[in-house]
KOLLOPA-278247 format. One record per atom (N, C-alpha, C, O): x, y, z. Coordinates in steps of 0.05 Angstrom, whole numbers, padded with zeros to 5 digits, always signed. Example, Ala and Ser with C-alpha at 12.3 -4.5 7.8 and 13.67 -1.06 7.14 Angstrom:
2
+00264-00114+00156;+00246-00090+00156;+00264-00066+00156;+00285-00066+00169;+00257-00045+00142;+00273-00021+00143;+00258+00001+00157;+00268+00023+00161;
END
This chain:
317
+00433+00314-00247;+00435+00308-00218;+00408+00312-00205;+00395+00333-00207;+00399+00292-00191;+00373+00293-00177;+00377+00307-00150;+00395+00298-00135;+00361+00327-00144;+00364+00340-00117;+00359+00320-00095;+00346+00300-00099;+00370+00325-00071;+00368+00306-00049;+00340+00304-00037;+00323+00321-00042;+00337+00282-00022;+00312+00279-00006;+00311+00300+00015;+00331+00308+00027;+00287+00310+00020;+00282+00330+00041;+00261+00320+00060;+00239+00314+00053;+00269+00317+00085;+00251+00308+00106;+00237+00282+00098;+00214+00278+00104;+00253+00264+00085;+00243+00238+00078;+00228+00237+00051;+00220+00215+00042;+00225+00260+00038;+00210+00261+00013;+00229+00266-00010;+00243+00286-00011;+00229+00248-00030;+00245+00252-00054;+00230+00270-00074;+00205+00272-00073;+00245+00284-00091;+00232+00302-00111;+00219+00287-00134;+00227+00265-00141;+00198+00299-00145;+00185+00290-00169;+00197+00305-00192;+00206+00328-00189;+00197+00293-00216;+00210+00306-00239;+00190+00311-00261;+00171+00295-00265;+00193+00333-00275;+00176+00339-00298;+00193+00352-00320;+00210+00369-00314;+00189+00343-00345;+00204+00354-00367;+00189+00379-00378;+00165+00379-00379;+00205+00398-00386;+00193+00423-00397;+00194+00423-00427;+00216+00423-00439;+00171+00422-00441;+00171+00422-00470;+00175+00450-00481;+00175+00470-00466;+00179+00452-00507;+00180+00478-00519;+00153+00491-00516;+00132+00478-00519;+00152+00517-00510;+00126+00531-00506;+00130+00560-00501;+00153+00570-00499;+00108+00574-00499;+00108+00604-00497;+00098+00614-00470;+00088+00636-00468;+00100+00598-00449;+00092+00607-00423;+00110+00629-00413;+00135+00627-00415;+00099+00651-00403;+00117+00673-00394;+00135+00665-00371;+00159+00672-00371;+00124+00650-00352;+00140+00642-00329;+00137+00612-00324;+00118+00600-00334;+00155+00602-00308;+00153+00573-00300;+00128+00569-00284;+00115+00548-00287;+00120+00588-00268;+00095+00586-00253;+00071+00582-00271;+00054+00566-00265;+00070+00597-00293;+00048+00595-00312;+00046+00566-00323;+00025+00555-00326;+00069+00555-00330;+00070+00527-00340;+00060+00508-00319;+00043+00490-00326;+00069+00510-00294;+00062+00491-00274;+00032+00492-00268;+00020+00471-00263;+00020+00515-00268;-00008+00518-00263;-00024+00504-00285;-00044+00491-00280;-00015+00506-00310;-00029+00493-00332;-00024+00463-00333;-00041+00447-00339;+00001+00455-00326;+00009+00427-00327;-00005+00411-00304;-00011+00387-00308;-00008+00424-00281;-00020+00410-00258;-00045+00426-00249;-00043+00440-00229;-00067+00424-00263;-00091+00440-00257;-00103+00434-00229;-00118+00450-00219;-00097+00411-00217;-00108+00405-00191;-00095+00422-00169;-00106+00424-00147;-00072+00434-00175;-00058+00452-00156;-00062+00481-00165;-00058+00488-00188;-00070+00497-00146;-00075+00526-00152;-00049+00541-00157;-00027+00532-00149;-00052+00564-00169;-00029+00582-00173;-00017+00590-00146;+00007+00592-00143;-00034+00594-00126;-00025+00602-00099;-00008+00580-00087;+00012+00585-00073;-00016+00554-00091;-00001+00532-00081;+00027+00531-00093;+00047+00527-00079;+00028+00533-00120;+00054+00532-00133;+00071+00556-00125;+00096+00554-00122;+00059+00580-00122;+00074+00604-00114;+00087+00599-00087;+00110+00606-00082;+00071+00587-00068;+00082+00582-00041;+00105+00562-00042;+00125+00565-00029;+00101+00540-00058;+00122+00520-00060;+00148+00532-00071;+00170+00526-00061;+00145+00549-00091;+00169+00561-00104;+00182+00580-00085;+00207+00582-00083;+00166+00595-00070;+00177+00614-00051;+00192+00600-00028;+00210+00611-00016;+00184+00575-00023;+00197+00559-00001;+00220+00543-00012;+00232+00527+00003;+00227+00546-00038;+00250+00531-00049;+00244+00502-00055;+00262+00486-00056;+00218+00496-00060;+00210+00468-00065;+00209+00461-00094;+00200+00440-00101;+00217+00480-00112;+00219+00474-00140;+00248+00481-00148;+00257+00503-00143;+00262+00461-00161;+00291+00464-00166;+00297+00457-00195;+00282+00443-00208;+00320+00467-00204;+00330+00458-00231;+00347+00433-00227;+00349+00422-00205;+00360+00424-00249;+00375+00399-00248;+00400+00402-00231;+00412+00381-00224;+00408+00425-00224;+00431+00429-00207;+00423+00433-00178;+00440+00437-00160;+00397+00431-00173;+00387+00434-00145;+00383+00462-00137;+00379+00468-00113;+00384+00481-00156;+00380+00509-00149;+00351+00516-00149;+00336+00508-00167;+00342+00530-00128;+00314+00537-00125;+00305+00556-00148;+00321+00573-00157;+00281+00552-00158;+00269+00568-00179;+00245+00583-00169;+00226+00570-00159;+00246+00609-00170;+00225+00626-00159;+00201+00629-00177;+00202+00621-00200;+00179+00641-00166;+00154+00643-00182;+00157+00662-00206;+00141+00660-00225;+00177+00679-00207;+00180+00697-00230;+00201+00687-00250;+00208+00700-00269;+00210+00662-00246;+00230+00650-00264;+00219+00648-00292;+00198+00637-00296;+00233+00660-00312;+00224+00658-00340;+00224+00628-00349;+00240+00612-00340;+00204+00622-00365;+00202+00595-00375;+00222+00589-00396;+00226+00604-00415;+00236+00566-00394;+00254+00556-00414;+00250+00527-00418;+00251+00511-00399;+00244+00519-00442;+00238+00491-00448;+00263+00474-00451;+00285+00483-00448;+00258+00448-00456;+00279+00429-00461;+00297+00425-00438;+00322+00424-00441;+00286+00424-00414;+00301+00418-00390;+00282+00404-00370;+00258+00403-00374;+00294+00394-00349;+00278+00381-00328;+00279+00398-00303;+00300+00410-00296;+00257+00398-00289;+00257+00410-00262;+00246+00390-00242;+00234+00370-00249;+00252+00395-00217;+00244+00377-00195;+00227+00393-00175;+00233+00417-00169;+00207+00380-00164;+00191+00393-00144;+00185+00374-00122;+00184+00349-00126;+00181+00385-00098;+00175+00369-00074;+00145+00372-00067;+00135+00394-00065;+00132+00349-00063;+00104+00350-00055;+00103+00361-00026;+00121+00357-00010;+00081+00375-00021;+00076+00384+00006;+00046+00385+00011;+00031+00392-00008;+00037+00378+00034;+00009+00379+00041;+00004+00400+00063;+00020+00402+00082;-00017+00416+00059;-00022+00438+00078;-00029+00426+00106;-00020+00437+00126;-00044+00405+00106;-00051+00392+00132;-00053+00362+00128;-00067+00353+00110;-00039+00347+00145;-00039+00318+00143;-00044+00307+00170;-00030+00312+00189;-00066+00291+00172;-00073+00279+00198;-00052+00259+00207;-00044+00242+00191;-00043+00261+00231;-00023+00241+00241;-00036+00213+00244;-00059+00211+00251;-00020+00193+00238;-00028+00165+00241;-00013+00154+00266;+00011+00151+00265;-00028+00149+00287;-00015+00143+00313;-00006+00114+00317;-00007+00103+00339;+00004+00101+00295;+00013+00074+00297;+00041+00072+00284;+00046+00086+00264;+00058+00056+00295;+00086+00054+00286;+00093+00028+00273;+00083+00007+00282;+00109+00029+00253;+00120+00004+00240;+00144-00005+00256;+00156+00010+00271;+00151-00031+00252;+00175-00042+00264;+00194-00052+00242;+00184-00064+00223;+00219-00047+00245;+00239-00058+00226;+00247-00085+00237;+00259-00087+00258;+00241-00106+00222;+00247-00134+00230;+00274-00143+00221;+00287-00160+00234;+00284-00132+00199;+00309-00141+00187;+00321-00119+00170;+00307-00104+00157;+00348-00117+00170;+00362-00098+00153;+00390-00107+00148;+00405-00114+00167;+00398-00107+00123;+00426-00111+00115;+00434-00090+00095;+00420-00069+00094;+00455-00094+00079;+00463-00073+00061;+00444-00070+00037;+00444-00049+00024;+00427-00090+00032;+00410-00090+00008;+00381-00091+00014;+00364-00082-00003;+00373-00102+00036;+00345-00108+00041;+00337-00099+00069;+00352-00100+00088;+00312-00088+00070;+00300-00081+00095;+00271-00092+00095;+00257-00090+00075;+00263-00104+00118;+00236-00115+00120;+00223-00101+00144;+00233-00101+00166;+00200-00089+00138;+00185-00074+00159;+00158-00089+00164;+00147-00102+00147;+00149-00085+00189;+00123-00097+00197;+00104-00074+00201;+00105-00059+00221;+00086-00070+00182;+00069-00046+00180;+00043-00049+00196;+00031-00070+00196;+00035-00027+00209;+00009-00028+00223;-00014-00023+00203;-00009-00014+00181;-00038-00029+00211;-00062-00021+00196;-00062+00010+00193;-00051+00024+00210;-00075+00020+00173;-00080+00048+00168;-00057+00064+00157;-00061+00087+00148;-00033+00053+00157;-00009+00068+00148;-00004+00061+00118;+00002+00038+00112;-00006+00081+00100;+00001+00075+00072;+00030+00068+00068;+00047+00077+00084;+00037+00053+00048;+00065+00046+00043;+00079+00069+00029;+00101+00076+00038;+00067+00082+00009;+00080+00103-00006;+00062+00128-00007;+00038+00125-00003;+00073+00151-00012;+00057+00176-00014;+00037+00174-00037;+00043+00164-00059;+00013+00183-00031;-00008+00184-00051;-00031+00201-00040;-00038+00198-00016;-00043+00217-00056;-00066+00233-00048;-00060+00250-00023;-00043+00267-00024;-00075+00245-00002;-00073+00261+00022;-00052+00251+00042;-00051+00261+00064;-00036+00231+00033;-00016+00219+00051;+00012+00225+00040;+00017+00219+00016;+00029+00236+00056;+00057+00242+00048;+00076+00235+00070;+00089+00213+00070;+00078+00252+00091;+00095+00246+00113;+00085+00221+00129;+00101+00206+00140;+00059+00218+00129;+00047+00195+00144;+00045+00171+00126;+00023+00160+00122;+00068+00162+00116;+00070+00138+00100;+00095+00122+00110;+00114+00134+00121;+00094+00096+00105;+00116+00079+00114;+00142+00087+00101;+00163+00089+00115;+00142+00091+00075;+00167+00098+00061;+00179+00123+00071;+00203+00124+00077;+00164+00145+00073;+00175+00170+00082;+00184+00169+00111;+00205+00180+00118;+00169+00156+00128;+00177+00153+00156;+00204+00139+00158;+00222+00148+00172;+00208+00117+00143;+00233+00102+00145;+00256+00118+00133;+00278+00119+00145;+00252+00132+00111;+00273+00149+00100;+00281+00170+00120;+00305+00175+00123;+00262+00183+00132;+00268+00205+00150;+00281+00195+00176;+00301+00206+00185;+00270+00173+00187;+00280+00164+00213;+00307+00149+00211;+00323+00150+00229;+00312+00136+00188;+00336+00120+00185;+00357+00133+00167;+00379+00123+00164;+00350+00155+00154;+00368+00168+00136;+00375+00152+00111;+00397+00153+00102;+00355+00138+00101;+00359+00121+00077;+00346+00133+00053;+00323+00126+00046;+00360+00152+00040;+00348+00167+00018;+00341+00149-00006;+00323+00156-00022;+00356+00127-00010;+00351+00110-00034;+00332+00086-00028;+00330+00069-00045;+00320+00087-00005;+00301+00065+00002;+00278+00065-00018;+00267+00086-00025;+00270+00040-00027;+00248+00038-00046;+00233+00012-00041;+00246-00009-00037;+00206+00012-00041;+00191-00013-00036;+00194-00033-00059;+00194-00025-00082;+00198-00058-00052;+00200-00079-00072;+00172-00089-00080;+00168-00098-00102;+00153-00087-00061;+00125-00093-00066;+00109-00076-00047;+00120-00062-00031;+00082-00078-00049;+00065-00061-00032;+00042-00077-00021;+00034-00098-00033;+00030-00068+00001;+00005-00078+00010;-00013-00054+00015;-00004-00032+00017;-00039-00059+00017;-00058-00038+00020;-00054-00023+00046;-00043-00034+00066;-00063+00002+00047;-00063+00018+00071;-00078+00004+00094;-00069+00004+00117;-00100-00010+00087;-00117-00023+00107;-00104-00049+00118;-00112-00058+00139;-00085-00060+00103;-00073-00086+00111;-00049-00081+00128;-00033-00063+00124;-00045-00098+00148;-00021-00097+00165;-00002-00119+00156;-00010-00138+00142;+00023-00117+00165;+00042-00138+00160;+00067-00130+00145;+00075-00107+00145;+00079-00150+00131;+00106-00148+00120;+00107-00132+00094;+00091-00136+00076;+00127-00115+00093;+00134-00100+00068;+00164-00101+00065;+00179-00094+00084;+00174-00108+00041;+00203-00110+00036;+00212-00085+00021;+00198-00075+00003;+00235-00075+00028;+00247-00051+00015;+00275-00057+00005;+00290-00073+00017;+00282-00044-00017;+00310-00045-00027;+00325-00021-00018;+00314+00001-00018;+00350-00025-00009;+00367-00003+00000;+00386+00007-00022;+00395+00030-00021;+00392-00010-00042;+00412-00003-00062;+00401-00006-00090;+00392-00028-00097;+00402+00014-00107;+00393+00012-00135;+00408-00010-00150;+00396-00023-00168;+00433-00016-00143;+00449-00035-00158;+00438-00064-00155;+00441-00080-00173;+00425-00070-00133;+00415-00097-00129;+00384-00098-00129;+00372-00119-00123;+00371-00075-00134;+00342-00073-00131;+00328-00092-00150;+00309-00106-00142;+00336-00093-00175;+00322-00109-00195;+00323-00139-00188;+00304-00154-00195;+00344-00148-00175;+00345-00176-00168;+00322-00184-00149;+00312-00206-00151;+00315-00166-00131;+00292-00171-00113;+00265-00167-00127;+00247-00182-00123;+00264-00147-00145;+00239-00144-00160;+00234-00168-00177;+00210-00176-00181;+00254-00181-00188;+00251-00204-00205;+00238-00227-00190;+00224-00243-00203;+00243-00229-00164;+00230-00251-00149;+00199-00249-00151;+00186-00269-00154;+00189-00224-00149;+00160-00220-00151;+00150-00223-00180;+00129-00234-00185;+00166-00213-00199;+00158-00215-00227;+00156-00245-00235;+00138-00252-00250;+00174-00261-00225;+00175-00289-00233;+00160-00307-00213;+00162-00332-00215;+00145-00296-00195;+00129-00311-00175;+00146-00330-00159;+00139-00354-00156;+00169-00321-00150;+00187-00337-00134;+00186-00331-00104;+00204-00338-00089;+00165-00317-00096;+00161-00309-00068;+00136-00323-00058;+00115-00320-00071;+00138-00337-00036;+00114-00349-00024;+00104-00330-00002;+00118-00324+00017;+00080-00320-00006;+00068-00301+00013;+00044-00314+00027;+00028-00328+00014;+00043-00310+00053;+00021-00321+00068;+00007-00299+00084;+00020-00283+00097;-00019-00298+00081;-00035-00278+00096;-00054-00292+00115;-00060-00316+00112;-00063-00277+00135;-00084-00287+00152;-00108-00267+00151;-00103-00243+00148;-00132-00277+00154;-00155-00260+00153;-00177-00271+00171;-00177-00295+00177;-00194-00254+00180;-00219-00262+00194;-00242-00255+00176;-00245-00232+00166;-00260-00274+00172;-00283-00271+00155;-00305-00289+00166;-00300-00306+00183;-00329-00286+00155;-00352-00303+00165;-00346-00332+00162;-00332-00341+00143;-00358-00348+00179;-00357-00377+00178;-00380-00387+00161;-00403-00378+00165;-00375-00405+00142;-00396-00418+00126;-00392-00448+00127;-00371-00458+00118;-00412-00461+00138;-00409-00490+00140;-00410-00505+00113;-00400-00527+00111;-00421-00491+00093;-00423-00504+00066;-00399-00498+00049;-00398-00507+00026;-00379-00484+00059;-00355-00478+00044;-00335-00500+00049;-00325-00503+00071;-00329-00515+00028;-00310-00538+00031;-00281-00528+00030;-00272-00518+00009;-00268-00530+00053;-00240-00521+00055;-00222-00544+00062;-00230-00563+00075;-00197-00542+00053;-00184-00521+00038;-00194-00520+00009;-00205-00540-00002;-00191-00497-00004;-00199-00494-00032;-00180-00475-00046;-00165-00460-00033;-00181-00475-00073;-00166-00456-00089;-00185-00440-00106;-00201-00451-00121;-00184-00414-00103;-00201-00395-00119;-00184-00385-00142;-00164-00373-00138;-00194-00391-00166;-00180-00383-00191;-00200-00368-00208;-00221-00379-00215;-00194-00343-00215;-00213-00327-00230;-00199-00305-00245;-00175-00300-00241;-00214-00291-00262;-00204-00268-00277;-00213-00243-00262;-00237-00238-00260;-00194-00227-00253;-00201-00202-00239;-00194-00178-00257;-00172-00177-00268;-00212-00159-00259;-00209-00135-00276;-00218-00111-00260;-00230-00113-00238;-00214-00087-00271;-00223-00063-00259;-00253-00062-00258;-00267-00069-00277;-00264-00055-00234;-00292-00053-00231;-00304-00027-00241;-00289-00010-00252;-00330-00023-00237;-00343+00001-00246;-00335+00026-00230;-00335+00048-00240;-00326+00022-00205;-00316+00044-00189;-00285+00041-00188;-00275+00018-00186;-00271+00063-00189;-00242+00062-00190;-00229+00048-00166;-00206+00039-00168;-00243+00047-00144;-00232+00035-00120;-00236+00004-00120;-00222-00010-00105;-00253-00006-00137;-00260-00034-00136;-00250-00050-00160;-00248-00039-00183;-00243-00075-00155;-00238-00095-00176;-00262-00114-00176;-00278-00114-00157;-00264-00130-00197;-00286-00149-00198;-00278-00173-00214;-00258-00172-00229;-00293-00195-00211;-00288-00219-00227;-00305-00218-00252;-00327-00208-00252;-00294-00229-00274;-00309-00232-00299;-00302-00259-00312;-00282-00271-00305;-00318-00267-00331;-00312-00292-00345;-00287-00289-00362;-00281-00267-00372;-00273-00310-00365;-00248-00309-00381;-00226-00324-00368;-00229-00335-00346;-00203-00323-00381;-00179-00337-00370;-00171-00326-00343;-00169-00301-00340;-00166-00343-00324;-00159-00334-00297;-00132-00320-00297;-00113-00328-00310;-00131-00298-00281;-00106-00284-00277;-00099-00280-00248;-00080-00267-00241;-00115-00293-00230;-00111-00291-00202;-00118-00317-00188;-00140-00329-00193;-00100-00327-00172;-00104-00353-00158;-00097-00350-00129;-00076-00339-00122;-00114-00360-00111;-00110-00359-00082;-00117-00386-00070;-00138-00397-00075;-00098-00396-00053;-00104-00420-00037;-00115-00411-00010;-00103-00393+00003;-00137-00423-00002;-00151-00414+00023;-00155-00439+00040;-00165-00459+00031;-00148-00435+00066;-00154-00457+00085;-00163-00446+00112;-00156-00423+00119;-00177-00462+00127;-00187-00454+00153;-00166-00459+00174;-00155-00481+00175;-00160-00438+00190;-00142-00442+00213;-00158-00451+00238;-00151-00470+00251;-00180-00437+00243;-00198-00445+00265;-00223-00427+00265;-00223-00405+00254;-00245-00438+00276;-00268-00421+00281;-00264-00405+00306;-00253-00414+00325;-00274-00380+00305;-00272-00362+00328;-00297-00363+00345;-00295-00362+00369;-00320-00365+00332;-00346-00368+00346;-00366-00378+00326;-00359-00390+00306;-00392-00374+00331;-00412-00384+00314;-00413-00370+00287;-00425-00381+00268;-00402-00346+00285;-00405-00330+00261;-00379-00325+00246;-00380-00318+00222;-00356-00327+00259;-00331-00318+00248;-00309-00339+00249;-00309-00357+00266;-00291-00337+00230;-00269-00357+00228;-00243-00344+00221;-00243-00322+00209;-00221-00357+00227;-00194-00348+00222;-00183-00364+00198;-00182-00388+00199;-00176-00350+00177;-00167-00363+00152;-00138-00357+00145;-00127-00337+00154;-00126-00376+00130;-00100-00371+00118;-00103-00368+00088;-00117-00385+00076;-00092-00348+00077;-00094-00342+00048;-00066-00341+00036;-00048-00328+00046;-00062-00356+00014;-00036-00357+00001;-00040-00350-00028;-00048-00367-00044;-00035-00325-00036;-00038-00317-00064;-00015-00328-00081;+00008-00326-00074;-00022-00340-00104;-00002-00349-00123;+00005-00325-00141;+00029-00322-00148;-00014-00310-00149;-00010-00285-00165;-00011-00261-00146;-00015-00264-00122;-00007-00237-00158;-00007-00213-00142;-00024-00192-00153;-00016-00168-00155;-00049-00199-00160;-00067-00179-00171;-00078-00160-00149;-00081-00168-00126;-00082-00135-00157;-00093-00115-00138;-00118-00125-00125;-00137-00133-00138;-00120-00123-00098;-00143-00130-00082;-00151-00159-00086;-00174-00167-00080;-00133-00176-00095;-00140-00204-00101;-00153-00219-00078;-00173-00231-00081;-00141-00217-00054;-00151-00232-00031;-00179-00222-00023;-00196-00238-00016;-00183-00196-00024;-00208-00184-00016;-00230-00192-00036;-00253-00198-00029;-00223-00191-00062;-00242-00199-00083;-00250-00228-00081;-00273-00235-00082;-00230-00246-00077;-00236-00274-00076;-00252-00282-00051;-00271-00298-00053;-00246-00270-00029;-00262-00277-00005;-00291-00267-00007;-00309-00280+00000;-00294-00243-00018;-00321-00232-00022;-00337-00249-00042;-00361-00253-00038;-00323-00258-00063;-00337-00275-00083;-00346-00301-00072;-00365-00313-00082;-00332-00311-00051;-00340-00336-00038;-00362-00332-00017;-00371-00351-00005;-00371-00307-00014;-00391-00302+00006;-00381-00299+00034;-00396-00300+00053;-00355-00295+00037;-00342-00291+00063;-00324-00267+00062;-00300-00270+00065;-00335-00243+00058;-00318-00219+00057;-00302-00215+00082;-00312-00220+00104;-00278-00205+00080;-00261-00201+00103;-00273-00180+00121;-00282-00159+00112;-00273-00186+00147;-00284-00167+00167;-00270-00140+00165;-00245-00138+00162;-00286-00119+00167;-00275-00092+00166;-00270-00081+00139;-00259-00059+00136;-00277-00096+00118;-00273-00087+00090;-00294-00067+00082;-00317-00074+00080;-00285-00043+00076;-00303-00022+00067;-00305-00019+00037;-00318-00001+00027;-00293-00038+00023;-00293-00037-00007;-00308-00061-00019;-00322-00058-00039;-00305-00084-00007;-00318-00109-00017;-00335-00122+00005;-00326-00123+00028;-00359-00132-00002;-00371-00131-00029;-00383-00104-00036;-00389-00099-00059;-00388-00087-00015;-00401-00061-00020;-00382-00039-00012;-00369-00040+00008;-00382-00018-00029;-00365+00005-00023;-00380+00023-00003;-00402+00032-00009;-00367+00028+00019;-00379+00044+00040;-00362+00070+00044;-00339+00069+00038;-00375+00091+00054;-00359+00116+00057;-00335+00112+00075;-00337+00099+00096;-00312+00122+00067;-00288+00120+00083;-00286+00142+00103;-00295+00165+00097;-00274+00137+00125;-00270+00156+00146;-00240+00160+00151;-00224+00142+00146;-00233+00184+00160;-00205+00189+00167;-00198+00177+00194;-00174+00177+00202;-00218+00168+00209;-00212+00158+00236;-00196+00133+00235;-00199+00116+00217;-00178+00129+00255;-00163+00104+00257;-00172+00090+00283;-00157+00073+00293;-00196+00096+00292;-00206+00083+00316;-00225+00060+00310;-00231+00044+00328;-00234+00058+00285;-00252+00036+00277;-00237+00010+00275;-00212+00009+00274;-00252-00012+00275;-00240-00038+00271;-00227-00039+00243;-00240-00035+00223;-00201-00044+00242;-00187-00044+00216;-00194-00069+00200;-00204-00089+00211;-00188-00068+00174;-00191-00092+00157;-00176-00115+00170;-00152-00112+00177;-00189-00138+00174;-00177-00160+00188;-00161-00177+00168;-00167-00201+00163;-00140-00165+00158;-00122-00178+00139;-00093-00172+00146;-00086-00149+00150;-00077-00193+00148;-00049-00190+00157;-00030-00205+00139;-00034-00228+00133;-00010-00191+00128;+00011-00203+00112;+00030-00217+00132;+00048-00205+00142;+00025-00243+00137;+00038-00257+00158;+00067-00265+00153;+00084-00260+00169;+00072-00277+00129;+00099-00288+00124;+00107-00285+00095;+00090-00285+00077;+00133-00283+00091;+00145-00282+00064;+00169-00302+00064;+00185-00301+00082;+00170-00319+00043;+00191-00338+00040;+00202-00337+00012;+00187-00336-00008;+00229-00338+00009;+00241-00337-00017;+00271-00345-00014;+00282-00345+00008;+00283-00350-00037;+00312-00355-00037;+00325-00329-00045;+00319-00317-00066;+00343-00319-00028;+00356-00293-00033;+00372-00294-00059;+00389-00312-00063;+00366-00275-00078;+00380-00276-00104;+00409-00269-00102;+00424-00274-00121;+00418-00257-00081;+00446-00249-00078;+00463-00271-00064;+00485-00278-00073;+00452-00281-00042;+00467-00301-00027;+00460-00330-00033;+00476-00348-00028;+00436-00334-00045;+00427-00361-00050;+00416-00375-00025;+00409-00398-00026;+00414-00360-00003;+00405-00372+00022;+00374-00369+00024;+00363-00349+00015;+00361-00388+00038;+00332-00385+00042;+00326-00363+00062;+00340-00359+00082;+00305-00348+00056;+00297-00326+00074;+00268-00331+00083;+00251-00338+00066;+00263-00327+00108;+00236-00329+00119;+00232-00306+00138;+00247-00303+00158;+00212-00290+00133;+00205-00268+00151;+00176-00271+00160;+00159-00278+00144;+00171-00266+00186;+00144-00268+00196;+00136-00243+00212;+00152-00233+00227;+00111-00234+00208;+00101-00211+00223;+00099-00218+00252;+00093-00241+00260;+00103-00198+00269;+00099-00201+00298;+00072-00191+00306;+00065-00191+00330;+00056-00183+00287;+00029-00172+00293;+00008-00194+00294;+00012-00216+00283;-00014-00188+00306;-00037-00206+00306;-00062-00190+00299;-00062-00166+00301;-00083-00204+00290;-00108-00191+00283;-00125-00187+00309;-00126-00205+00326;-00138-00164+00311;-00153-00157+00335;-00174-00178+00341;-00179-00185+00364;-00188-00187+00320;-00210-00206+00324;-00200-00233+00333;-00213-00247+00348;-00176-00241+00324;-00164-00266+00332;-00157-00265+00362;-00162-00284+00377;-00146-00242+00370;-00140-00239+00399;-00165-00240+00416;-00165-00251+00438;-00187-00228+00406;-00211-00226+00421;-00227-00252+00420;-00244-00257+00437;-00222-00269+00400;-00237-00294+00398;-00260-00291+00379;-00269-00312+00368;-00270-00267+00374;-00291-00262+00355;-00293-00232+00351;-00279-00217+00364;-00310-00224+00332;-00311-00196+00325;-00332-00181+00342;-00351-00192+00352;-00327-00155+00345;-00345-00138+00361;-00366-00125+00343;-00389-00120+00353;-00360-00120+00319;-00379-00108+00300;-00377-00122+00274;-00355-00130+00266;-00399-00126+00260;-00398-00139+00234;-00424-00151+00227;-00445-00145+00237;-00422-00170+00208;-00446-00182+00197;-00440-00211+00191;-00418-00218+00181;-00458-00229+00197;-00455-00257+00192;-00458-00263+00162;-00467-00246+00147;-00449-00286+00154;-00449-00293+00126;-00477-00293+00113;-00480-00289+00089;-00498-00297+00130;-00525-00297+00119;-00537-00269+00118;-00560-00265+00110;-00521-00248+00126;-00530-00221+00124;-00543-00210+00149;-00549-00186+00150;-00548-00227+00169;-00561-00217+00193;-00541-00201+00209;-00517-00207+00210;-00551-00181+00223;-00533-00164+00239;-00524-00179+00264;-00539-00192+00278;-00497-00178+00268;-00485-00192+00291;-00468-00173+00308;-00446-00181+00317;-00478-00149+00312;-00462-00130+00327;-00461-00137+00357;-00480-00147+00369;-00437-00132+00368;-00432-00137+00396;-00436-00165+00404;-00447-00171+00426;-00428-00184+00387;-00431-00212+00394;-00409-00221+00413;-00411-00242+00426;-00387-00206+00414;-00365-00212+00433;-00361-00189+00451;-00358-00166+00442;-00360-00193+00476;-00357-00172+00496;-00329-00174+00509;-00323-00157+00526;
END
């Protein structure tokens, strides 16, 4: 039996092998060296480590192998993200949320409570909620969630079989020599830095259709991006490779120091629309984000760089 969700956070599971650790605390410290003994002691004292029956296990608990235990992640300090998601649709099986920039979809690293998944679980009481797909923390727009494990794989299969049409919008530099519309097809692999992907020679594994929606000013343009595949950072890699990196991108083409602030211009990328045939009802589904990109609203960007590399700060007032 899996222990219940607490404050929107589901438990993580670890199997206990045969071993000679005096206490469960000794094992956890060795198994997870990134967490100190004091951290695990505090978690156990707070009842955040449980056995398969949901019973709390204290720091002096003798170690016994060949069983599973569950633990709840906790962060000592987590910066609040002052932006809210909107639920656009919900039925018995599916939920569609409209995510703001800066909010991660799932817990990772320094984000736990300040994630879309945990917020929705906590606010709506949906312990079995699970994302069907994900978008970057920096990207705004649509994210689909499954509410029931029994029908979850039917929706996952849509993405596995590329039966979902996804449309994004982006703001990036204008290039008069870029013939649009175009299709970028390339092979994307892990880059030299763990945060980056890159293109290399070989059989293509990522395809994106790109077209111009309109020019915003002399330096910037509004684009529509339609990925055929779903490779990590695909849209960001393809736009940077074309010499038109998405405005506000701190990863491509150059990795820049990240800040915890949410006051900077966000990545100008929006997951605008999702279209598919519902695998349960057979009916067509179309969902559209209600959000807009800041630069599109303003008509041009306030900070950034033109495609030729010249500084174009404060070109729009």
